[in-house]
Residue frames as qw, qx, qy, qz and C-alpha x, y, z in Angstrom:
[[0.007, 0.886, 0.463, 0.008, 0.01, -0.01, -0.02],
 [0.100, -0.974, 0.148, 0.136, 2.75, 2.45, 0.98],
 [0.798, 0.401, -0.210, 0.399, 6.16, 2.61, -0.62],
 [0.655, -0.289, -0.252, 0.651, 9.33, 3.56, 1.18],
 [0.210, 0.289, 0.108, 0.928, 9.31, 7.04, -0.29],
 [0.403, -0.630, -0.345, -0.568, 5.79, 7.78, 1.00],
 [0.739, -0.530, -0.367, 0.196, 6.67, 6.47, 4.46],
 [0.546, -0.056, -0.119, 0.827, 9.73, 8.71, 4.53],
 [0.041, -0.470, -0.214, -0.856, 7.66, 11.70, 3.57],
 [0.576, -0.649, -0.353, -0.351, 5.13, 11.04, 6.28],
 [0.766, -0.402, -0.297, 0.404, 7.69, 10.26, 8.96],
 [0.433, 0.268, -0.067, 0.858, 9.59, 13.46, 8.19],
 [0.224, -0.488, 0.002, -0.844, 6.82, 15.61, 9.69],
 [0.624, -0.379, -0.683, 0.011, 5.92, 13.19, 12.45],
 [0.420, -0.271, -0.483, 0.719, 7.41, 15.17, 15.32],
 [0.070, -0.066, -0.050, -0.994, 5.97, 18.49, 14.16],
 [0.520, -0.324, -0.494, -0.617, 2.48, 17.08, 13.80],
 [0.587, -0.360, -0.680, 0.252, 2.68, 15.36, 17.16],
 [0.235, -0.148, -0.326, 0.904, 3.50, 18.72, 18.72],
 [0.293, -0.207, -0.284, -0.889, 0.46, 20.26, 17.02],
 [0.625, -0.383, -0.608, -0.306, -1.87, 17.67, 18.52],
 [0.514, -0.302, -0.577, 0.558, -0.36, 17.94, 21.95],
 [0.038, 0.017, -0.082, 0.996, -0.90, 21.66, 21.70],
 [0.451, -0.323, -0.445, -0.703, -4.55, 21.10, 20.92],
 [0.735, -0.414, -0.521, -0.130, -5.05, 18.90, 23.94],
 [0.376, 0.197, -0.548, 0.721, -2.87, 20.54, 26.53],
 [0.239, 0.003, 0.426, -0.873, -5.86, 22.25, 28.04],
 [0.181, -0.302, -0.886, -0.303, -8.67, 19.71, 27.75],
 [0.418, -0.484, -0.175, -0.748, -12.15, 20.82, 28.48],
 [0.303, -0.274, 0.694, -0.593, -13.34, 20.28, 32.00],
 [0.862, 0.024, -0.084, -0.499, -15.16, 17.04, 32.56],
 [0.882, -0.248, 0.400, -0.041, -14.62, 13.32, 32.86],
 [0.866, 0.454, 0.074, 0.197, -12.69, 13.12, 29.58],
 [0.063, 0.938, -0.327, 0.100, -9.85, 15.47, 30.56],
 [0.539, -0.560, 0.629, 0.026, -7.77, 12.89, 32.35],
 [0.832, 0.218, 0.492, 0.136, -8.20, 10.37, 29.53],
 [0.513, 0.849, -0.003, 0.124, -7.16, 12.97, 26.97],
 [0.112, -0.859, 0.494, -0.076, -3.99, 13.81, 28.92],
 [0.708, -0.294, 0.641, 0.036, -3.19, 10.14, 29.50],
 [0.803, 0.497, 0.316, 0.090, -3.67, 9.46, 25.79],
 [0.310, 0.914, -0.242, 0.104, -1.17, 12.22, 24.90],
 [0.391, -0.678, 0.621, -0.049, 1.39, 10.75, 27.29],
 [0.813, 0.023, 0.579, 0.052, 0.97, 7.26, 25.82],
 [0.684, 0.714, 0.119, 0.093, 1.32, 8.60, 22.27],
 [0.040, 0.900, -0.427, 0.071, 4.56, 10.34, 23.27],
 [0.522, -0.436, 0.732, -0.034, 5.80, 6.96, 24.55],
 [0.355, 0.310, -0.728, -0.498, 4.78, 5.41, 21.20],
 [0.186, 0.194, 0.939, -0.213, 2.12, 3.21, 22.83],
 [0.241, 0.018, -0.330, -0.912, -0.31, 4.15, 20.10],
 [0.444, -0.329, -0.772, -0.315, -2.97, 1.47, 20.59],
 [0.368, -0.460, -0.637, 0.497, -3.13, 2.27, 24.28],
 [0.020, -0.216, -0.039, 0.975, -3.38, 5.97, 23.42],
 [0.320, -0.193, -0.612, -0.697, -6.30, 5.18, 21.11],
 [0.434, -0.457, -0.774, 0.063, -8.12, 3.53, 24.00],
 [0.245, -0.430, -0.399, 0.772, -7.65, 6.60, 26.20],
 [0.120, 0.114, -0.229, -0.959, -8.79, 9.01, 23.49],
 [0.355, -0.326, -0.765, -0.427, -11.86, 6.81, 22.94],
 [0.359, -0.528, -0.668, 0.382, -12.78, 7.22, 26.58],
 [0.104, -0.338, -0.103, 0.930, -12.31, 10.99, 26.28],
 [0.222, -0.084, -0.536, -0.810, -14.61, 11.03, 23.24],
 [0.376, -0.444, -0.809, -0.087, -17.21, 9.00, 25.08],
 [0.287, -0.521, -0.492, 0.636, -17.14, 11.56, 27.87],
 [0.125, 0.700, 0.048, -0.701, -17.37, 14.54, 25.49],
 [0.623, 0.309, 0.638, 0.331, -18.40, 13.46, 21.96],
 [0.326, 0.910, 0.239, 0.087, -18.67, 17.05, 20.71],
 [0.330, -0.814, 0.332, 0.344, -15.04, 17.93, 21.45],
 [0.758, 0.625, -0.180, -0.048, -13.16, 17.84, 18.08],
 [0.004, -0.744, 0.657, -0.121, -9.84, 17.48, 19.86],
 [0.708, -0.204, 0.654, -0.172, -10.62, 13.95, 20.88],
 [0.847, 0.471, 0.248, -0.011, -11.14, 12.87, 17.27],
 [0.368, 0.855, -0.355, 0.080, -8.03, 14.82, 16.16],
 [0.264, -0.635, 0.708, -0.162, -5.85, 13.14, 18.75],
 [0.787, -0.006, 0.605, -0.122, -7.30, 9.67, 18.24],
 [0.754, 0.653, 0.045, -0.049, -6.97, 10.03, 14.46],
 [0.207, 0.812, -0.536, 0.106, -3.32, 10.94, 14.88],
 [0.513, -0.407, 0.734, -0.179, -2.73, 7.99, 17.21],
 [0.864, 0.301, 0.391, -0.103, -4.36, 5.66, 14.65],
 [0.603, 0.776, -0.182, 0.024, -2.15, 7.08, 11.92],
 [0.088, -0.726, 0.666, -0.149, 0.98, 6.68, 13.99],
 [0.706, -0.151, 0.672, -0.166, -0.02, 3.12, 14.77],
 [0.821, 0.540, 0.161, -0.091, -0.57, 2.54, 11.04],
 [0.355, 0.815, -0.454, 0.061, 2.96, 3.75, 10.29],
 [0.375, -0.505, 0.756, -0.180, 4.36, 1.44, 12.91],
 [0.830, 0.170, 0.504, -0.168, 2.41, -1.45, 11.34],
 [0.677, 0.721, -0.139, -0.041, 3.81, -0.59, 7.89],
 [0.063, 0.747, -0.648, 0.135, 7.35, -0.63, 9.32],
 [0.526, -0.272, 0.777, -0.216, 6.63, -4.05, 10.85],
 [0.122, 0.119, -0.862, -0.477, 5.29, -5.42, 7.58],
 [0.184, 0.410, 0.843, -0.298, 1.73, -5.69, 8.88],
 [0.045, -0.109, -0.435, -0.893, -0.14, -4.33, 5.89],
 [0.341, -0.539, -0.715, -0.286, -3.53, -5.49, 7.08],
 [0.413, -0.610, -0.455, 0.500, -3.10, -3.84, 10.46],
 [0.205, -0.209, 0.122, 0.948, -1.87, -0.66, 8.78],
 [0.137, -0.316, -0.608, -0.715, -4.89, -0.55, 6.46],
 [0.391, -0.635, -0.666, 0.014, -7.36, -0.96, 9.35],
 [0.384, -0.556, -0.270, 0.686, -5.71, 1.81, 11.36],
 [0.133, -0.035, 0.321, 0.937, -5.53, 4.15, 8.40],
 [0.237, -0.489, -0.644, -0.539, -9.25, 3.77, 7.74],
 [0.432, -0.672, -0.535, 0.274, -9.97, 4.45, 11.40],
 [0.322, -0.353, -0.019, 0.878, -7.83, 7.57, 11.20],
 [0.007, -0.217, -0.506, -0.835, -9.74, 8.74, 8.13],
 [0.341, -0.636, -0.661, -0.204, -13.06, 8.28, 9.94],
 [0.435, -0.625, -0.357, 0.540, -11.82, 10.32, 12.91],
 [0.232, -0.211, 0.178, 0.933, -10.51, 13.15, 10.72],
 [0.121, -0.435, -0.631, -0.631, -13.79, 13.23, 8.83],
 [0.407, -0.725, -0.547, 0.093, -15.52, 13.75, 12.20],
 [0.410, -0.432, -0.089, 0.798, -12.95, 16.40, 13.06],
 [0.080, 0.133, 0.417, 0.896, -13.85, 18.25, 9.85],
 [0.277, -0.598, -0.663, -0.356, -17.56, 17.93, 10.66],
 [0.479, -0.709, -0.420, 0.302, -17.17, 19.37, 14.15],
 [0.289, -0.710, 0.086, 0.636, -14.63, 22.08, 13.25],
 [0.658, 0.586, 0.394, 0.261, -15.24, 23.04, 9.58],
 [0.172, 0.969, -0.080, 0.161, -13.33, 26.31, 9.99],
 [0.599, -0.657, 0.427, 0.165, -10.25, 24.66, 11.49],
 [0.506, 0.685, -0.486, -0.196, -7.46, 24.43, 8.92],
 [0.183, -0.444, 0.869, -0.118, -5.83, 21.62, 10.92],
 [0.742, 0.166, 0.556, -0.336, -8.81, 19.36, 10.33],
 [0.759, 0.631, -0.025, -0.158, -8.31, 19.46, 6.56],
 [0.173, 0.737, -0.652, 0.044, -4.55, 19.30, 6.93],
 [0.470, -0.303, 0.802, -0.209, -4.74, 16.11, 9.00],
 [0.806, 0.338, 0.443, -0.196, -7.10, 14.40, 6.60],
 [0.574, 0.778, -0.226, -0.119, -5.06, 15.62, 3.63],
 [0.074, -0.644, 0.760, -0.049, -1.83, 14.27, 5.10],
 [0.624, -0.055, 0.759, -0.174, -3.43, 10.85, 5.69],
 [0.757, 0.586, 0.210, -0.197, -4.78, 10.85, 2.10],
 [0.301, 0.786, -0.532, -0.090, -1.26, 11.54, 0.81],
 [0.299, -0.407, 0.857, -0.105, 0.03, 8.49, 2.73],
 [0.666, 0.250, 0.675, -0.193, -2.80, 6.43, 1.22],
 [0.244, -0.073, 0.628, 0.735, -1.93, 7.83, -2.27],
 [0.177, 0.739, 0.650, 0.013, -5.39, 9.37, -2.60],
 [0.381, -0.094, 0.081, 0.916, -3.81, 12.41, -4.21],
 [0.084, -0.496, -0.436, -0.747, -6.90, 14.07, -5.70],
 [0.518, -0.729, -0.438, -0.098, -8.74, 13.99, -2.40],
 [0.623, -0.405, -0.172, 0.647, -5.62, 15.08, -0.56],
 [0.277, 0.204, 0.216, 0.914, -5.19, 18.07, -2.93],
 [0.269, -0.659, -0.436, -0.551, -8.77, 19.22, -2.25],
 [0.630, -0.690, -0.323, 0.151, -8.31, 19.05, 1.54],
 [0.598, -0.258, -0.024, 0.759, -4.89, 20.73, 1.45],
 [0.134, 0.422, 0.304, 0.844, -6.18, 23.52, -0.73],
 [0.447, -0.750, -0.377, -0.309, -8.95, 24.08, 1.84],
 [0.686, -0.540, -0.201, 0.444, -6.42, 24.08, 4.69],
 [0.459, 0.019, 0.129, 0.879, -4.28, 26.59, 2.80],
 [0.087, -0.623, -0.403, -0.665, -7.35, 28.74, 2.10],
 [0.564, -0.761, -0.310, -0.084, -8.14, 28.87, 5.81],
 [0.564, -0.739, 0.187, 0.317, -4.55, 29.41, 6.85],
 [0.657, 0.743, -0.092, 0.088, -2.43, 30.76, 3.95],
 [0.056, 0.807, -0.553, 0.201, 0.74, 31.00, 6.00],
 [0.855, -0.301, 0.401, -0.134, 0.73, 27.30, 6.98],
 [0.165, 0.625, -0.717, -0.261, 4.00, 25.89, 5.62],
 [0.398, -0.069, 0.910, -0.088, 2.90, 22.33, 6.41],
 [0.636, 0.562, 0.446, -0.285, -0.14, 22.66, 4.16],
 [0.346, 0.798, -0.373, -0.323, 2.17, 24.14, 1.50],
 [0.098, -0.483, 0.864, 0.100, 4.52, 21.19, 1.83],
 [0.491, 0.127, 0.852, -0.131, 1.94, 18.45, 1.85],
 [0.594, 0.692, 0.165, -0.375, 0.22, 20.01, -1.12],
 [0.216, 0.697, -0.628, -0.268, 3.56, 19.70, -2.89],
 [0.322, -0.172, 0.930, -0.033, 3.58, 15.98, -1.99],
 [0.593, 0.467, 0.589, -0.287, 0.10, 15.54, -3.47],
 [0.474, 0.792, -0.155, -0.352, 1.13, 17.39, -6.65],
 [0.029, -0.517, 0.834, 0.188, 4.14, 15.10, -7.01],
 [0.455, 0.101, 0.875, -0.130, 1.80, 12.13, -6.79],
 [0.558, 0.682, 0.410, -0.236, -0.32, 13.66, -9.57],
 [0.638, 0.132, 0.363, 0.666, 2.78, 14.53, -11.68],
 [0.110, 0.956, 0.216, 0.165, 1.94, 18.21, -11.48],
 [0.740, -0.020, -0.130, 0.660, 5.62, 19.05, -11.53],
 [0.187, 0.503, 0.019, 0.844, 5.43, 22.82, -12.01],
 [0.512, -0.701, -0.131, -0.479, 2.95, 23.25, -9.16],
 [0.871, -0.385, -0.188, 0.242, 5.04, 21.06, -6.89],
 [0.571, 0.208, -0.105, 0.787, 8.13, 23.17, -7.66],
 [0.114, -0.639, -0.077, -0.757, 6.15, 26.29, -6.78],
 [0.714, -0.636, -0.162, -0.244, 4.97, 24.88, -3.43],
 [0.856, -0.253, -0.131, 0.431, 8.36, 23.56, -2.35],
 [0.405, 0.407, -0.032, 0.818, 10.00, 26.81, -3.43],
 [0.346, -0.721, -0.097, -0.593, 7.53, 28.73, -1.25],
 [0.837, -0.529, -0.124, 0.065, 8.48, 26.53, 1.74],
 [0.765, 0.039, -0.069, 0.640, 12.20, 26.97, 1.06],
 [0.160, 0.622, 0.033, 0.765, 11.87, 30.74, 0.84],
 [0.500, -0.711, 0.042, -0.492, 10.32, 30.88, 4.30],
 [0.797, -0.494, 0.344, -0.039, 12.35, 27.99, 5.76],
 [0.507, 0.706, -0.483, -0.102, 15.66, 27.69, 3.89],
 [0.138, -0.456, 0.861, -0.176, 16.89, 24.95, 6.22],
 [0.825, 0.114, 0.395, -0.387, 14.09, 22.54, 5.21],
 [0.118, -0.429, 0.809, 0.385, 16.29, 20.00, 3.41],
 [0.449, 0.282, 0.847, -0.025, 13.42, 17.68, 2.58],
 [0.435, 0.786, 0.254, -0.359, 11.84, 20.38, 0.44],
 [0.104, 0.691, -0.576, -0.425, 15.04, 20.67, -1.64],
 [0.279, -0.122, 0.941, 0.151, 14.93, 16.90, -2.21],
 [0.432, 0.534, 0.710, -0.156, 11.29, 16.89, -3.25],
 [0.312, 0.837, -0.023, -0.450, 11.76, 19.96, -5.43],
 [0.088, -0.494, 0.765, 0.404, 14.67, 18.23, -7.16],
 [0.369, 0.204, 0.904, 0.070, 12.34, 15.32, -7.98],
 [0.402, 0.765, 0.410, -0.293, 9.77, 17.75, -9.44],
 [0.128, 0.773, -0.400, -0.475, 12.49, 19.48, -11.51],
 [0.228, -0.223, 0.900, 0.296, 13.57, 16.05, -12.80],
 [0.433, 0.486, 0.750, -0.114, 9.94, 15.36, -13.80],
 [0.326, 0.876, 0.100, -0.341, 10.05, 18.58, -15.80],
 [0.833, 0.312, 0.118, 0.442, 13.37, 17.43, -17.39],
 [0.041, 0.931, -0.212, 0.293, 14.97, 20.52, -15.89],
 [0.905, -0.082, -0.291, 0.300, 18.05, 18.47, -14.96],
 [0.382, 0.423, -0.295, 0.767, 20.33, 21.39, -14.20],
 [0.407, -0.566, 0.134, -0.704, 17.94, 22.72, -11.56],
 [0.927, -0.316, -0.141, -0.145, 17.54, 19.25, -10.01],
 [0.786, 0.148, -0.315, 0.511, 21.31, 18.76, -9.91],
 [0.071, 0.557, -0.253, 0.788, 21.67, 22.17, -8.21],
 [0.670, -0.533, 0.058, -0.514, 19.27, 21.10, -5.45],
 [0.966, -0.146, -0.173, 0.126, 21.07, 17.77, -4.91],
 [0.580, 0.390, -0.295, 0.652, 24.37, 19.60, -4.84],
 [0.257, -0.619, 0.218, -0.710, 23.04, 21.96, -2.17],
 [0.883, -0.402, -0.032, -0.239, 21.96, 18.95, -0.07],
 [0.899, 0.070, -0.204, 0.380, 25.43, 17.46, -0.41],
 [0.253, 0.573, -0.278, 0.728, 27.01, 20.76, 0.63],
 [0.549, -0.574, 0.191, -0.577, 25.03, 20.51, 3.83],
 [0.788, -0.325, 0.502, -0.146, 25.74, 16.82, 4.33],
 [0.304, 0.578, -0.691, -0.309, 28.49, 15.27, 2.19],
 [0.126, -0.141, 0.977, -0.104, 27.61, 11.86, 3.58],
 [0.643, 0.327, 0.338, -0.604, 24.06, 11.95, 2.23],
 [0.281, -0.135, 0.866, 0.392, 24.35, 8.87, 0.04],
 [0.391, 0.603, 0.689, -0.092, 20.75, 9.14, -1.11],
 [0.222, 0.896, 0.011, -0.384, 21.35, 12.61, -2.50],
 [0.192, -0.560, 0.677, 0.437, 24.59, 11.36, -4.10],
 [0.354, 0.141, 0.889, 0.254, 22.91, 8.53, -5.97],
 [0.340, 0.776, 0.499, -0.184, 19.99, 10.74, -7.00],
 [0.085, 0.845, -0.242, -0.470, 22.39, 13.29, -8.40],
 [0.262, -0.304, 0.818, 0.411, 24.28, 10.59, -10.25],
 [0.393, 0.447, 0.801, 0.063, 21.00, 9.32, -11.74],
 [0.255, 0.883, 0.233, -0.317, 20.05, 12.84, -12.78],
 [0.086, -0.664, 0.544, 0.505, 23.45, 13.34, -14.43],
 [0.335, 0.031, 0.889, 0.312, 22.76, 10.13, -16.41],
 [0.357, 0.701, 0.606, -0.119, 19.37, 11.40, -17.48],
 [0.159, 0.918, -0.085, -0.354, 21.10, 14.60, -18.69],
 [0.877, 0.434, -0.039, 0.203, 23.59, 12.34, -20.60],
 [0.035, 0.836, -0.470, 0.281, 26.43, 13.70, -18.45],
 [0.957, -0.122, -0.261, 0.030, 27.84, 10.24, -17.83],
 [0.563, 0.365, -0.423, 0.609, 31.30, 11.54, -16.93],
 [0.205, -0.448, 0.369, -0.788, 29.72, 13.31, -13.91],
 [0.852, -0.264, -0.106, -0.439, 27.43, 10.44, -12.99],
 [0.827, 0.146, -0.502, 0.207, 30.24, 7.91, -12.66],
 [0.247, 0.324, -0.583, 0.702, 32.07, 9.62, -9.73],
 [0.548, -0.313, 0.214, -0.745, 28.79, 9.97, -7.81],
 [0.936, -0.069, -0.232, -0.256, 28.00, 6.27, -8.21],
 [0.697, 0.245, -0.549, 0.392, 31.55, 5.26, -7.31],
 [0.055, -0.389, 0.492, -0.777, 31.47, 7.41, -4.13],
 [0.741, -0.245, 0.090, -0.619, 28.17, 5.85, -3.10],
 [0.931, 0.071, -0.356, -0.047, 29.47, 2.32, -3.68],
 [0.366, 0.399, -0.623, 0.565, 32.50, 2.98, -1.47],
 [0.382, -0.286, 0.461, -0.748, 30.07, 3.50, 1.39],
 [0.763, 0.061, 0.504, -0.400, 27.75, 0.66, 0.44],
 [0.048, 0.372, -0.815, -0.442, 29.40, -1.84, -1.96],
 [0.232, 0.220, 0.947, -0.045, 26.31, -4.08, -1.77],
 [0.395, 0.579, 0.239, -0.672, 24.02, -1.53, -3.41],
 [0.531, 0.163, 0.748, 0.362, 23.16, -3.49, -6.53],
 [0.336, 0.851, 0.403, -0.020, 20.97, -0.79, -8.08],
 [0.055, -0.927, 0.235, 0.289, 23.78, 1.76, -7.92],
 [0.481, -0.350, 0.703, 0.391, 26.26, -0.78, -9.25],
 [0.526, 0.453, 0.675, 0.251, 24.06, -1.47, -12.29],
 [0.203, 0.959, 0.178, -0.084, 23.63, 2.26, -12.89],
 [0.297, -0.749, 0.452, 0.382, 27.37, 2.71, -12.69],
 [0.543, -0.008, 0.746, 0.385, 27.89, -0.01, -15.32],
 [0.415, 0.739, 0.519, 0.113, 25.34, 1.60, -17.57],
 [0.005, 0.972, -0.065, -0.227, 26.92, 5.05, -17.24],
 [0.412, -0.544, 0.601, 0.415, 30.37, 3.58, -17.99],
 [0.540, 0.253, 0.725, 0.344, 29.15, 1.71, -21.06],
 [0.303, 0.877, 0.370, 0.037, 27.32, 4.80, -22.39],
 [0.157, -0.897, 0.257, 0.324, 30.36, 7.01, -21.79],
 [0.504, -0.267, 0.697, 0.434, 32.55, 4.53, -23.66],
 [0.464, 0.544, 0.649, 0.259, 30.09, 4.55, -26.54],
 [0.102, 0.971, 0.161, -0.142, 29.94, 8.32, -26.49],
 [0.217, -0.817, 0.420, 0.330, 33.73, 8.62, -26.65],
 [0.733, 0.043, 0.603, 0.311, 34.31, 5.87, -29.24],
 [0.014, -0.407, 0.447, 0.797, 35.81, 7.05, -32.56],
 [0.733, 0.432, 0.154, -0.503, 33.32, 6.93, -35.38],
 [0.771, 0.040, 0.575, 0.270, 33.97, 4.03, -37.83],
 [0.115, -0.344, 0.471, 0.804, 35.71, 4.98, -41.12],
 [0.631, 0.466, 0.072, -0.616, 33.41, 5.73, -43.99],
 [0.765, 0.108, 0.615, 0.155, 33.04, 2.78, -46.35],
 [0.088, -0.339, 0.546, 0.761, 34.71, 3.18, -49.80],
 [0.674, 0.404, 0.082, -0.613, 32.18, 3.44, -52.57],
 [0.688, 0.045, 0.705, 0.168, 31.88, 0.23, -54.58],
 [0.070, 0.367, -0.481, -0.793, 32.83, 0.91, -58.26],
 [0.750, 0.382, 0.246, -0.481, 30.06, 0.38, -60.67],
 [0.642, -0.023, 0.684, 0.346, 30.81, -2.46, -63.13],
 [0.176, 0.409, -0.438, -0.781, 31.45, -1.41, -66.79],
 [0.796, 0.303, 0.352, -0.388, 28.59, -2.74, -68.79],
 [0.445, -0.168, 0.766, 0.432, 29.67, -5.38, -71.29],
 [0.434, 0.322, -0.396, -0.743, 28.80, -5.18, -74.98],
 [0.860, 0.095, 0.346, -0.363, 26.31, -7.83, -75.88],
 [0.261, -0.335, 0.832, 0.356, 27.92, -10.90, -77.47],
 [0.364, 0.117, -0.668, -0.638, 26.75, -12.76, -80.54],
 [0.242, -0.231, -0.941, 0.049, 25.13, -15.51, -78.52],
 [0.054, 0.412, 0.561, -0.716, 23.16, -12.96, -76.48],
 [0.330, 0.329, -0.203, -0.861, 21.72, -11.63, -79.73],
 [0.275, -0.025, -0.893, -0.357, 20.51, -15.08, -80.79],
 [0.467, 0.049, 0.441, -0.765, 17.05, -14.43, -79.54],
 [0.400, 0.216, 0.890, 0.034, 14.60, -17.29, -80.36],
 [0.436, 0.755, 0.319, -0.371, 12.39, -14.77, -82.20],
 [0.169, 0.747, -0.467, -0.442, 15.26, -13.80, -84.45],
 [0.232, -0.210, 0.928, 0.200, 16.08, -17.47, -85.13],
 [0.463, 0.472, 0.730, -0.173, 12.45, -18.15, -86.00],
 [0.378, 0.823, 0.031, -0.423, 12.36, -15.22, -88.43],
 [0.001, 0.609, -0.696, -0.381, 15.55, -16.39, -90.08],
 [0.367, 0.054, 0.926, 0.069, 14.18, -19.93, -90.61],
 [0.470, 0.671, 0.500, -0.282, 10.98, -18.57, -92.15],
 [0.243, 0.820, -0.266, -0.445, 13.00, -16.35, -94.49],
 [0.143, -0.387, 0.858, 0.305, 15.14, -19.28, -95.64],
 [0.438, 0.323, 0.837, -0.060, 12.01, -21.34, -96.36],
 [0.414, 0.798, 0.232, -0.372, 10.50, -18.52, -98.40],
 [0.096, 0.712, -0.551, -0.423, 13.70, -18.12, -100.42],
 [0.299, -0.139, 0.928, 0.172, 13.79, -21.84, -101.08],
 [0.480, 0.541, 0.669, -0.173, 10.18, -21.86, -102.35],
 [0.315, 0.847, -0.054, -0.424, 10.80, -18.86, -104.60],
 [0.052, -0.546, 0.754, 0.363, 13.89, -20.50, -106.11],
 [0.398, 0.120, 0.908, 0.050, 11.96, -23.69, -106.71],
 [0.462, 0.712, 0.444, -0.285, 9.19, -21.88, -108.51],
 [0.214, 0.822, -0.312, -0.425, 11.60, -20.03, -110.75],
 [0.059, -0.448, 0.847, 0.280, 13.46, -23.14, -111.84],
 [0.608, 0.227, 0.736, -0.193, 10.42, -25.35, -112.48],
 [0.681, 0.646, 0.317, -0.137, 9.86, -26.36, -116.19],
 [0.139, 0.818, -0.482, -0.281, 13.36, -25.38, -117.53],
 [0.925, 0.289, -0.248, -0.018, 14.94, -28.02, -119.85],
 [0.779, -0.512, 0.246, 0.265, 17.74, -29.93, -118.44],
 [0.122, 0.813, -0.473, -0.318, 21.02, -29.09, -119.90],
 [0.962, 0.270, -0.037, -0.005, 22.45, -31.58, -122.56],
 [0.665, -0.515, 0.381, 0.383, 25.83, -32.99, -122.45],
 [0.441, 0.801, -0.305, -0.266, 28.26, -32.01, -125.18],
 [0.434, -0.429, 0.782, 0.125, 30.12, -35.20, -124.78],
 [0.607, 0.343, -0.555, -0.453, 30.47, -37.32, -128.06],
 [0.831, -0.175, 0.459, -0.261, 29.21, -40.79, -127.61]]
């Protein structure tokens, strides 16, 4: 259901979003659900997500009109789903994601003017690869809170999923302008640039990431791949070789290195010499035998027959010559 890239995207904002939800519930409404809400937050911080869900459920039962209970329980469900994905439990992840979606839908219903409600649902939809629905929710979140960088960023994720490269570049650029130390936005913007075949811009973003962290092997291999797409094999090869020094068992990078080397060798190979033109043979004069066409032979035979007949007719009835010999 979720690929590694999607999980990485989601996990990247995990701490920030957790802080948002804790902020929502720090001052729970008075009543029987307050203690359960606080206890649920503590359990979520300790990564006991299923136990946190149980506490948030009790808080909701005590105060079913409080949108914070659904927001916090939805977040706990989503965190539990991520943990299930990491453990290879796809069925458990799917069940928890659907529960999270139901809670965020209730959150939207109870707080339709709260940008966070649409942001939470939009984020979950991105993780589920429901990009059209995510884009609608994130646009709504951005409409309600235009300065929300998280909505900006997740909208960029949704646009990447929909191959809307230029829009993704615009959103990630907006995030970078306000938060220039957000390295993940450089990485995602580079991917969008690559989708646009703007390889130079993508390479510039990967180079920036490597200037911040020279040991970022992921950025190194991505830059090498982008160099290959730009047919700059001589630049791709050093990136692949550097990555393989760190992880010699990376078979994908090894195969890409071999490809780049073979393409560079082909690119640098001398062109083969032009083939000498083959002389045209001098046409031979037709020989006598070649002229002995059966038609000509037939005409010749008919002519001979006619001549013979004419001669015979001319000589018929003439007296035979007498001999002058004395007997």
